[in-house]
C-alpha atoms as a printed R data frame, in Angstrom:
    type eleno elety resid chain resno       x       y       z
1   ATOM     1    CA   UNK     A     1 163.368 124.590 104.767
2   ATOM     2    CA   UNK     A     2 165.013 121.415 106.042
3   ATOM     3    CA   UNK     A     3 168.014 121.655 108.427
4   ATOM     4    CA   UNK     A     4 169.961 119.251 110.572
5   ATOM     5    CA   UNK     A     5 172.225 120.559 113.288
6   ATOM     6    CA   UNK     A     6 173.666 120.317 116.767
7   ATOM     7    CA   UNK     A     7 174.877 123.028 119.102
8   ATOM     8    CA   UNK     A     8 178.655 122.708 118.711
9   ATOM     9    CA   UNK     A     9 180.184 126.144 118.241
10  ATOM    10    CA   UNK     A    10 182.938 124.847 115.971
11  ATOM    11    CA   UNK     A    11 180.560 123.170 113.509
12  ATOM    12    CA   UNK     A    12 180.546 124.093 109.858
13  ATOM    13    CA   UNK     A    13 177.431 125.098 108.040
14  ATOM    14    CA   UNK     A    14 176.174 124.369 104.526
15  ATOM    15    CA   UNK     A    15 173.142 125.985 102.974
16  ATOM    16    CA   UNK     A    16 171.421 125.428  99.679
17  ATOM    17    CA   UNK     A    17 168.310 127.173  98.487
18  ATOM    18    CA   UNK     A    18 166.357 125.765  95.536
19  ATOM    19    CA   UNK     A    19 162.856 126.718  94.544
20  ATOM    20    CA   UNK     A    20 162.185 128.388  97.833
21  ATOM    21    CA   UNK     A    21 163.187 125.509 100.112
22  ATOM    22    CA   UNK     A    22 166.437 125.847 102.139
23  ATOM    23    CA   UNK     A    23 168.592 122.950 103.389
24  ATOM    24    CA   UNK     A    24 170.989 123.755 106.222
25  ATOM    25    CA   UNK     A    25 173.206 121.107 107.667
26  ATOM    26    CA   UNK     A    26 175.552 121.486 110.617
27  ATOM    27    CA   UNK     A    27 177.573 118.424 111.765
28  ATOM    28    CA   UNK     A    28 179.416 118.125 115.025
29  ATOM    29    CA   UNK     A    29 179.950 115.902 118.059
30  ATOM    30    CA   UNK     A    30 177.142 114.721 120.271
31  ATOM    31    CA   UNK     A    31 175.976 117.117 122.842
32  ATOM    32    CA   UNK     A    32 174.932 116.363 126.419
33  ATOM    33    CA   UNK     A    33 171.610 117.790 127.516
34  ATOM    34    CA   UNK     A    34 171.380 116.809 131.194
35  ATOM    35    CA   UNK     A    35 171.218 113.017 131.255
36  ATOM    36    CA   UNK     A    36 170.513 112.654 127.517
37  ATOM    37    CA   UNK     A    37 172.821 113.013 124.508
38  ATOM    38    CA   UNK     A    38 171.664 113.886 120.977
39  ATOM    39    CA   UNK     A    39 173.677 113.667 117.847
40  ATOM    40    CA   UNK     A    40 171.704 116.033 115.706
41  ATOM    41    CA   UNK     A    41 168.595 118.044 115.128
42  ATOM    42    CA   UNK     A    42 166.511 118.078 111.923
43  ATOM    43    CA   UNK     A    43 164.206 121.042 111.280
44  ATOM    44    CA   UNK     A    44 161.857 121.420 108.353
45  ATOM    45    CA   UNK     A    45 159.713 124.394 107.707
46  ATOM    46    CA   UNK     A    46 157.628 125.825 104.877
47  ATOM    47    CA   UNK     A    47 155.394 128.840 104.295
48  ATOM    48    CA   UNK     A    48 153.526 129.908 101.178
49  ATOM    49    CA   UNK     A    49 155.113 133.389 100.950
50  ATOM    50    CA   UNK     A    50 158.639 132.091 100.161
51  ATOM    51    CA   UNK     A    51 160.107 134.012  97.232
52  ATOM    52    CA   UNK     A    52 161.526 131.704  94.585
53  ATOM    53    CA   UNK     A    53 162.066 131.438  90.908
54  ATOM    54    CA   UNK     A    54 159.621 128.588  90.551
55  ATOM    55    CA   UNK     A    55 156.749 127.705  88.195
56  ATOM    56    CA   UNK     A    56 154.735 126.344  91.067
57  ATOM    57    CA   UNK     A    57 154.351 128.245  94.319
58  ATOM    58    CA   UNK     A    58 152.377 127.198  97.375
59  ATOM    59    CA   UNK     A    59 149.226 129.171  98.105
60  ATOM    60    CA   UNK     A    60 147.974 126.868 100.835
61  ATOM    61    CA   UNK     A    61 149.846 124.179 102.811
62  ATOM    62    CA   UNK     A    62 147.973 120.960 103.660
63  ATOM    63    CA   UNK     A    63 150.657 118.851 105.274
64  ATOM    64    CA   UNK     A    64 154.352 118.540 106.160
65  ATOM    65    CA   UNK     A    65 156.002 115.169 106.789
66  ATOM    66    CA   UNK     A    66 159.521 114.087 107.799
67  ATOM    67    CA   UNK     A    67 160.854 110.682 106.643
68  ATOM    68    CA   UNK     A    68 164.015 108.724 107.381
69  ATOM    69    CA   UNK     A    69 166.014 105.768 105.960
70  ATOM    70    CA   UNK     A    70 168.411 104.113 108.431
71  ATOM    71    CA   UNK     A    71 170.094 101.977 105.844
72  ATOM    72    CA   UNK     A    72 170.448 103.695 102.450
73  ATOM    73    CA   UNK     A    73 172.475 103.837  99.344
74  ATOM    74    CA   UNK     A    74 172.422 106.736  96.888
75  ATOM    75    CA   UNK     A    75 172.963 105.941  93.217
76  ATOM    76    CA   UNK     A    76 171.596 106.966  89.881
77  ATOM    77    CA   UNK     A    77 168.105 105.828  89.283
78  ATOM    78    CA   UNK     A    78 167.079 104.834  92.800
79  ATOM    79    CA   UNK     A    79 163.494 105.101  93.913
80  ATOM    80    CA   UNK     A    80 162.142 108.271  95.393
81  ATOM    81    CA   UNK     A    81 160.440 106.291  98.210
82  ATOM    82    CA   UNK     A    82 160.390 108.775 101.033
83  ATOM    83    CA   UNK     A    83 161.173 106.052 103.585
84  ATOM    84    CA   UNK     A    84 159.788 105.522 107.078
85  ATOM    85    CA   UNK     A    85 157.631 108.346 108.355
86  ATOM    86    CA   UNK     A    86 158.839 110.072 111.495
87  ATOM    87    CA   UNK     A    87 155.994 112.534 111.983
88  ATOM    88    CA   UNK     A    88 153.435 114.616 110.115
89  ATOM    89    CA   UNK     A    89 151.330 117.652 110.677
90  ATOM    90    CA   UNK     A    90 148.144 118.220 108.629
91  ATOM    91    CA   UNK     A    91 145.228 120.642 108.469
92  ATOM    92    CA   UNK     A    92 143.253 118.085 110.458
93  ATOM    93    CA   UNK     A    93 146.013 117.127 112.974
94  ATOM    94    CA   UNK     A    94 147.832 120.409 113.215
95  ATOM    95    CA   UNK     A    95 150.314 119.760 116.024
96  ATOM    96    CA   UNK     A    96 152.515 116.896 117.281
97  ATOM    97    CA   UNK     A    97 154.728 116.542 120.412
98  ATOM    98    CA   UNK     A    98 156.201 113.267 121.539
99  ATOM    99    CA   UNK     A    99 159.371 111.447 122.680
100 ATOM   100    CA   UNK     A   100 159.814 107.834 121.731
101 ATOM   101    CA   UNK     A   101 162.466 105.384 120.447
102 ATOM   102    CA   UNK     A   102 165.341 107.835 120.727
103 ATOM   103    CA   UNK     A   103 163.511 110.576 118.757
104 ATOM   104    CA   UNK     A   104 161.864 113.807 120.076
105 ATOM   105    CA   UNK     A   105 159.354 115.506 117.785
106 ATOM   106    CA   UNK     A   106 157.681 118.890 117.912
107 ATOM   107    CA   UNK     A   107 155.642 120.246 114.970
108 ATOM   108    CA   UNK     A   108 152.778 122.428 113.997
109 ATOM   109    CA   UNK     A   109 150.760 123.640 111.064
110 ATOM   110    CA   UNK     A   110 149.153 126.967 111.873
111 ATOM   111    CA   UNK     A   111 148.158 130.130 109.973
112 ATOM   112    CA   UNK     A   112 149.270 128.386 106.785
113 ATOM   113    CA   UNK     A   113 152.854 127.820 108.041
114 ATOM   114    CA   UNK     A   114 154.327 124.441 108.889
115 ATOM   115    CA   UNK     A   115 157.383 123.430 110.914
116 ATOM   116    CA   UNK     A   116 158.823 120.216 112.350
117 ATOM   117    CA   UNK     A   117 161.746 119.874 114.700
118 ATOM   118    CA   UNK     A   118 163.207 116.400 115.303
119 ATOM   119    CA   UNK     A   119 166.013 115.683 117.834
120 ATOM   120    CA   UNK     A   120 167.937 112.352 117.408
121 ATOM   121    CA   UNK     A   121 169.425 110.549 120.435
122 ATOM   122    CA   UNK     A   122 170.745 107.475 118.723
123 ATOM   123    CA   UNK     A   123 173.878 107.642 116.461
124 ATOM   124    CA   UNK     A   124 172.201 105.444 113.798
125 ATOM   125    CA   UNK     A   125 169.687 108.210 113.227
126 ATOM   126    CA   UNK     A   126 172.445 110.616 112.455
127 ATOM   127    CA   UNK     A   127 173.733 108.320 109.733
128 ATOM   128    CA   UNK     A   128 170.476 108.283 107.795
129 ATOM   129    CA   UNK     A   129 169.011 109.878 104.763
130 ATOM   130    CA   UNK     A   130 166.184 112.340 105.514
131 ATOM   131    CA   UNK     A   131 163.490 113.989 103.526
132 ATOM   132    CA   UNK     A   132 160.962 116.711 104.227
133 ATOM   133    CA   UNK     A   133 157.825 116.460 102.098
134 ATOM   134    CA   UNK     A   134 155.353 119.303 101.935
135 ATOM   135    CA   UNK     A   135 151.940 119.015 100.281
136 ATOM   136    CA   UNK     A   136 149.775 121.999  99.335
137 ATOM   137    CA   UNK     A   137 147.991 123.768  96.550
138 ATOM   138    CA   UNK     A   138 149.042 126.468  94.132
139 ATOM   139    CA   UNK     A   139 147.055 129.602  93.231
140 ATOM   140    CA   UNK     A   140 145.119 127.626  90.593
141 ATOM   141    CA   UNK     A   141 144.051 124.859  93.033
142 ATOM   142    CA   UNK     A   142 146.496 122.288  91.773
143 ATOM   143    CA   UNK     A   143 148.080 119.796  94.148
144 ATOM   144    CA   UNK     A   144 151.808 120.523  94.683
145 ATOM   145    CA   UNK     A   145 154.469 118.415  96.449
146 ATOM   146    CA   UNK     A   146 157.944 119.716  97.294
147 ATOM   147    CA   UNK     A   147 160.594 117.306  98.650
148 ATOM   148    CA   UNK     A   148 163.963 118.124 100.165
149 ATOM   149    CA   UNK     A   149 166.486 115.220 100.606
150 ATOM   150    CA   UNK     A   150 169.644 115.236 102.743
151 ATOM   151    CA   UNK     A   151 172.070 112.448 102.023
152 ATOM   152    CA   UNK     A   152 175.255 111.777 104.096
153 ATOM   153    CA   UNK     A   153 178.212 109.760 102.891
154 ATOM   154    CA   UNK     A   154 181.151 108.163 104.690
155 ATOM   155    CA   UNK     A   155 184.201 110.418 104.736
156 ATOM   156    CA   UNK     A   156 187.637 109.993 106.377
157 ATOM   157    CA   UNK     A   157 187.708 112.934 108.688
158 ATOM   158    CA   UNK     A   158 186.613 113.956 112.218
159 ATOM   159    CA   UNK     A   159 183.202 113.515 113.863
160 ATOM   160    CA   UNK     A   160 183.177 109.803 114.612
161 ATOM   161    CA   UNK     A   161 179.685 108.383 114.922
162 ATOM   162    CA   UNK     A   162 179.375 104.738 115.912
163 ATOM   163    CA   UNK     A   163 181.743 102.527 113.852
164 ATOM   164    CA   UNK     A   164 181.833 104.827 110.862
165 ATOM   165    CA   UNK     A   165 183.246 108.301 110.181
166 ATOM   166    CA   UNK     A   166 180.882 110.769 108.661
167 ATOM   167    CA   UNK     A   167 181.698 113.909 106.816
168 ATOM   168    CA   UNK     A   168 181.380 117.391 108.268
169 ATOM   169    CA   UNK     A   169 178.965 119.594 106.345
170 ATOM   170    CA   UNK     A   170 181.472 121.018 103.889
171 ATOM   171    CA   UNK     A   171 182.361 117.504 102.784
172 ATOM   172    CA   UNK     A   172 178.781 116.130 102.479
173 ATOM   173    CA   UNK     A   173 177.209 115.188  99.240
174 ATOM   174    CA   UNK     A   174 173.999 117.181  99.671
175 ATOM   175    CA   UNK     A   175 171.268 116.013  97.416
176 ATOM   176    CA   UNK     A   176 168.775 118.815  97.006
177 ATOM   177    CA   UNK     A   177 165.810 117.534  94.980
178 ATOM   178    CA   UNK     A   178 163.293 120.245  95.539
179 ATOM   179    CA   UNK     A   179 160.934 118.794  92.925
180 ATOM   180    CA   UNK     A   180 157.795 120.495  91.793
181 ATOM   181    CA   UNK     A   181 156.445 117.045  91.651
182 ATOM   182    CA   UNK     A   182 152.793 116.202  92.133
183 ATOM   183    CA   UNK     A   183 152.561 112.738  93.642
184 ATOM   184    CA   UNK     A   184 149.431 111.308  92.141
185 ATOM   185    CA   UNK     A   185 149.664 107.743  93.527
186 ATOM   186    CA   UNK     A   186 151.581 105.833  96.098
187 ATOM   187    CA   UNK     A   187 151.540 102.148  97.263
188 ATOM   188    CA   UNK     A   188 153.931 101.454 100.138
189 ATOM   189    CA   UNK     A   189 152.019  99.854 103.142
190 ATOM   190    CA   UNK     A   190 149.077  98.089 101.693
191 ATOM   191    CA   UNK     A   191 146.870  99.832 104.306
192 ATOM   192    CA   UNK     A   192 144.381 101.213 101.799
193 ATOM   193    CA   UNK     A   193 142.062  99.040  99.757
194 ATOM   194    CA   UNK     A   194 142.326 100.040  96.075
195 ATOM   195    CA   UNK     A   195 139.326  97.948  95.024
196 ATOM   196    CA   UNK     A   196 137.300 101.152  94.678
197 ATOM   197    CA   UNK     A   197 134.455 102.245  92.518
198 ATOM   198    CA   UNK     A   198 134.452 104.752  89.625
199 ATOM   199    CA   UNK     A   199 133.474 107.739  91.820
200 ATOM   200    CA   UNK     A   200 136.224 106.907  94.346
201 ATOM   201    CA   UNK     A   201 138.865 107.026  91.683
202 ATOM   202    CA   UNK     A   202 137.260 110.106  90.295
203 ATOM   203    CA   UNK     A   203 137.509 112.048  93.594
204 ATOM   204    CA   UNK     A   204 140.618 110.345  95.026
205 ATOM   205    CA   UNK     A   205 141.190 108.504  98.342
206 ATOM   206    CA   UNK     A   206 143.804 107.536 100.899
207 ATOM   207    CA   UNK     A   207 146.275 109.710 102.847
208 ATOM   208    CA   UNK     A   208 149.224 111.765 101.527
209 ATOM   209    CA   UNK     A   209 151.498 110.323 104.245
210 ATOM   210    CA   UNK     A   210 150.669 106.696 103.173
211 ATOM   211    CA   UNK     A   211 148.873 105.010 100.333
212 ATOM   212    CA   UNK     A   212 146.663 107.193  98.141
213 ATOM   213    CA   UNK     A   213 145.184 108.009  94.708
214 ATOM   214    CA   UNK     A   214 144.976 111.684  93.963
215 ATOM   215    CA   UNK     A   215 141.766 111.531  91.866
216 ATOM   216    CA   UNK     A   216 141.190 111.265  88.143
217 ATOM   217    CA   UNK     A   217 139.353 114.621  87.921
218 ATOM   218    CA   UNK     A   218 142.280 116.382  89.609
219 ATOM   219    CA   UNK     A   219 144.845 114.597  87.349
220 ATOM   220    CA   UNK     A   220 142.855 115.516  84.259
221 ATOM   221    CA   UNK     A   221 142.601 119.121  85.280
222 ATOM   222    CA   UNK     A   222 146.327 119.404  86.019
223 ATOM   223    CA   UNK     A   223 147.541 117.621  82.938
224 ATOM   224    CA   UNK     A   224 145.251 119.706  80.692
225 ATOM   225    CA   UNK     A   225 147.226 122.836  81.716
226 ATOM   226    CA   UNK     A   226 150.635 122.484  80.108
227 ATOM   227    CA   UNK     A   227 152.919 119.556  79.157
228 ATOM   228    CA   UNK     A   228 153.573 117.095  82.025
229 ATOM   229    CA   UNK     A   229 156.013 114.210  82.339
230 ATOM   230    CA   UNK     A   230 155.658 111.208  84.634
231 ATOM   231    CA   UNK     A   231 158.098 109.229  86.734
232 ATOM   232    CA   UNK     A   232 157.129 105.884  88.219
233 ATOM   233    CA   UNK     A   233 159.335 104.611  91.057
234 ATOM   234    CA   UNK     A   234 159.238 100.944  91.905
235 ATOM   235    CA   UNK     A   235 160.890  98.487  94.284
236 ATOM   236    CA   UNK     A   236 161.056  94.702  93.927
237 ATOM   237    CA   UNK     A   237 163.032  92.287  96.078
238 ATOM   238    CA   UNK     A   238 164.918  95.148  97.702
239 ATOM   239    CA   UNK     A   239 166.058  96.716  94.423
240 ATOM   240    CA   UNK     A   240 164.895 100.076  93.067
241 ATOM   241    CA   UNK     A   241 163.918 100.850  89.513
242 ATOM   242    CA   UNK     A   242 162.072 103.553  87.662
243 ATOM   243    CA   UNK     A   243 160.178 104.287  84.409
244 ATOM   244    CA   UNK     A   244 160.026 107.779  82.957
245 ATOM   245    CA   UNK     A   245 157.693 108.998  80.211
246 ATOM   246    CA   UNK     A   246 158.389 112.348  78.552
247 ATOM   247    CA   UNK     A   247 154.679 113.213  78.356
248 ATOM   248    CA   UNK     A   248 151.631 112.311  80.365
249 ATOM   249    CA   UNK     A   249 147.949 113.287  80.079
250 ATOM   250    CA   UNK     A   250 144.612 111.737  80.941
251 ATOM   251    CA   UNK     A   251 141.435 112.840  79.243
252 ATOM   252    CA   UNK     A   252 138.252 113.915  81.021
253 ATOM   253    CA   UNK     A   253 135.454 111.718  82.339
254 ATOM   254    CA   UNK     A   254 133.508 112.067  79.079
255 ATOM   255    CA   UNK     A   255 136.450 110.207  77.421
256 ATOM   256    CA   UNK     A   256 136.668 107.715  80.372
257 ATOM   257    CA   UNK     A   257 139.916 109.211  81.518
258 ATOM   258    CA   UNK     A   258 141.838 107.780  78.564
259 ATOM   259    CA   UNK     A   259 145.644 107.548  79.094
260 ATOM   260    CA   UNK     A   260 148.168 109.180  76.783
261 ATOM   261    CA   UNK     A   261 151.864 108.799  77.455
262 ATOM   262    CA   UNK     A   262 155.099 109.585  75.528
263 ATOM   263    CA   UNK     A   263 158.475 107.906  75.078
264 ATOM   264    CA   UNK     A   264 160.000 105.680  77.773
265 ATOM   265    CA   UNK     A   265 163.363 105.749  79.498
266 ATOM   266    CA   UNK     A   266 164.351 103.991  82.670
267 ATOM   267    CA   UNK     A   267 165.501 100.785  84.450
268 ATOM   268    CA   UNK     A   268 162.140  99.079  85.202
269 ATOM   269    CA   UNK     A   269 161.210  98.164  81.626
270 ATOM   270    CA   UNK     A   270 158.279  99.594  79.668
271 ATOM   271    CA   UNK     A   271 155.160  98.006  81.057
272 ATOM   272    CA   UNK     A   272 153.007 101.070  80.556
273 ATOM   273    CA   UNK     A   273 153.069 101.395  76.699
274 ATOM   274    CA   UNK     A   274 150.434  98.556  76.373
275 ATOM   275    CA   UNK     A   275 147.977 100.829  78.304
276 ATOM   276    CA   UNK     A   276 148.452 103.895  76.158
277 ATOM   277    CA   UNK     A   277 145.190 105.196  74.652
278 ATOM   278    CA   UNK     A   278 143.192 102.890  76.905
279 ATOM   279    CA   UNK     A   279 140.232 104.118  78.962
280 ATOM   280    CA   UNK     A   280 140.112 103.754  82.697
281 ATOM   281    CA   UNK     A   281 138.142 100.912  84.286
282 ATOM   282    CA   UNK     A   282 136.968 100.072  87.783
283 ATOM   283    CA   UNK     A   283 134.953  97.234  89.412
284 ATOM   284    CA   UNK     A   284 131.708  99.036  88.628
285 ATOM   285    CA   UNK     A   285 132.647 100.590  85.231
286 ATOM   286    CA   UNK     A   286 134.025  98.086  82.708
287 ATOM   287    CA   UNK     A   287 135.700  99.881  79.798
288 ATOM   288    CA   UNK     A   288 138.401  97.347  78.971
289 ATOM   289    CA   UNK     A   289 138.921  95.281  75.808
290 ATOM   290    CA   UNK     A   290 138.127  91.892  77.454
291 ATOM   291    CA   UNK     A   291 134.829  90.068  77.375
292 ATOM   292    CA   UNK     A   292 134.886  90.015  81.172
293 ATOM   293    CA   UNK     A   293 135.977  92.547  83.773
294 ATOM   294    CA   UNK     A   294 139.736  93.031  84.216
295 ATOM   295    CA   UNK     A   295 139.155  95.240  87.275
296 ATOM   296    CA   UNK     A   296 137.172  92.524  89.012
297 ATOM   297    CA   UNK     A   297 139.786  89.902  88.261
298 ATOM   298    CA   UNK     A   298 142.909  91.911  88.836
299 ATOM   299    CA   UNK     A   299 141.694  94.479  91.356
300 ATOM   300    CA   UNK     A   300 141.825  98.210  91.470
301 ATOM   301    CA   UNK     A   301 141.134 100.829  88.817
302 ATOM   302    CA   UNK     A   302 143.504 101.002  85.793
303 ATOM   303    CA   UNK     A   303 143.766 101.570  82.083
304 ATOM   304    CA   UNK     A   304 143.134  97.948  81.211
305 ATOM   305    CA   UNK     A   305 143.298  96.401  77.805
306 ATOM   306    CA   UNK     A   306 142.673  92.658  77.865
307 ATOM   307    CA   UNK     A   307 144.018  92.814  80.588
308 ATOM   308    CA   UNK     A   308 147.339  94.313  81.679
309 ATOM   309    CA   UNK     A   309 151.115  94.529  81.463
310 ATOM   310    CA   UNK     A   310 151.023  96.814  84.571
311 ATOM   311    CA   UNK     A   311 148.517  97.498  87.338
312 ATOM   312    CA   UNK     A   312 149.889  99.531  90.255
313 ATOM   313    CA   UNK     A   313 146.471  99.610  91.811
314 ATOM   314    CA   UNK     A   314 146.122  95.831  92.063
315 ATOM   315    CA   UNK     A   315 145.704  93.598  95.116
316 ATOM   316    CA   UNK     A   316 148.550  94.219  97.549
317 ATOM   317    CA   UNK     A   317 151.077  91.365  98.016
318 ATOM   318    CA   UNK     A   318 149.444  88.917  95.601
319 ATOM   319    CA   UNK     A   319 151.705  86.729  93.457
320 ATOM   320    CA   UNK     A   320 149.313  85.155  91.003
321 ATOM   321    CA   UNK     A   321 149.141  87.858  88.383
322 ATOM   322    CA   UNK     A   322 146.668  90.144  90.061
323 ATOM   323    CA   UNK     A   323 148.939  92.024  92.441
324 ATOM   324    CA   UNK     A   324 150.659  95.411  92.253
325 ATOM   325    CA   UNK     A   325 152.090  94.590  88.823
326 ATOM   326    CA   UNK     A   326 154.916  95.917  86.635
327 ATOM   327    CA   UNK     A   327 155.441  92.913  84.335
328 ATOM   328    CA   UNK     A   328 158.865  93.873  82.925
329 ATOM   329    CA   UNK     A   329 160.289  94.144  86.408
330 ATOM   330    CA   UNK     A   330 158.479  91.614  88.559
331 ATOM   331    CA   UNK     A   331 156.659  89.254  86.164
332 ATOM   332    CA   UNK     A   332 153.390  88.121  87.780
333 ATOM   333    CA   UNK     A   333 154.532  89.084  91.296
334 ATOM   334    CA   UNK     A   334 153.779  92.202  93.235
335 ATOM   335    CA   UNK     A   335 156.259  95.067  93.599
336 ATOM   336    CA   UNK     A   336 156.780  96.163  97.214
337 ATOM   337    CA   UNK     A   337 156.649  99.874  96.516
338 ATOM   338    CA   UNK     A   338 155.238 102.090  93.766
339 ATOM   339    CA   UNK     A   339 154.871 105.832  93.354
340 ATOM   340    CA   UNK     A   340 153.672 107.725  90.294
341 ATOM   341    CA   UNK     A   341 154.639 111.400  90.100
342 ATOM   342    CA   UNK     A   342 153.995 114.012  87.471
343 ATOM   343    CA   UNK     A   343 155.823 117.253  86.841
344 ATOM   344    CA   UNK     A   344 155.217 120.286  84.660
345 ATOM   345    CA   UNK     A   345 157.940 120.378  81.975
C-alpha cells in the first residue's frame, strides 16, 4: 500500500487497489505541527497475506524502498527509473528512523511485514513523483518486485503549493503500475563493479536498492517456468527510452546461459537482436565469437558475439566503446541509466 496524505479534515481521498497494493492519496493545505509545517505524508506498506487476483503473490518480503523524483514528466514510453532513494528497510537493516533535509522517515520490516512513513516539510517534495518498491519471493522461490507509482499533475484549482497549483486527489492523474515485474539488472549509480567472474554472474551480486545483477541461475529458473517478456529502460543525455521484447529466456549453465529473445518494439532501437542465441561470457569464461576476449576488452558479463551492439554490464561512464552500451541509442557512449525487467506473460 502506498498513501500520501495530510491531516486536513476537508481533504478528498482517492483509493486504487491493483494486484493487492493500495494507493491512497489525500491532498490539502500544509498543516502546522508546533514550529514545523509539513505538506504531506507518504505511507507505503506491504504484507504477504494480501488477497489479490494476481499470478504472483509474495510469500516472503525482503525489502521495501521509497523513491522520489523532484523534477519529472510523465509521458508514454518514459523510463521506469525509480528515482532518488528516500529510505529502505531490508531483512538485514530492518528499521529506520531519521529527520534530515526536510524529510522525516520511519520504517520497519518485521514478522514479514514492511511499512514506511515519510513526512515532507518542503513544498517541492509535495510536487514530486513517488514510488514504493517491494522486493520478495513467491511460494516457488522466485524473485518478485511490485512497484506503485503516484504521479501529480498541475491543475487549476485550490491547494496552492509554491508557485504552482496542484490538483486535489479527485483531479489527479494517478498512475498505478503495480507490475509483477522481476527486476533482474539495474545500473544507475556506478557504485558496483560489474567486472565479475562467471560464478559471480551465476549467483548474482549488488543491492536491490542500487546497482545489481540478479543471477543467471535465478533468471534461468524463472524463465523456464512460463513465457516471459522483457523491458529494458534506458536514459541517455537526460532522455528516456525503452526496448521491449515479447519473449525472453536464458538457457541453463550447461548451455552457457544462451540468450533467446522475441520481437522488438520500443524507442531505444534494437541493439539486443545481435546477441540473440549467443552464450554468456565473463572475464574468466570466454564463450564469444571473437579470437580474443570481449569481456576483458569491454568489461562485464554479457552475451557477446564479436563483440557487441549492446552491453549494459560494461564499464560505467566510459565513452570509448566499452561503457554501458546501447548502440542504437547512444552509439559508443555510455547510457546514464539502465534497468532490465522481466514479467510473466
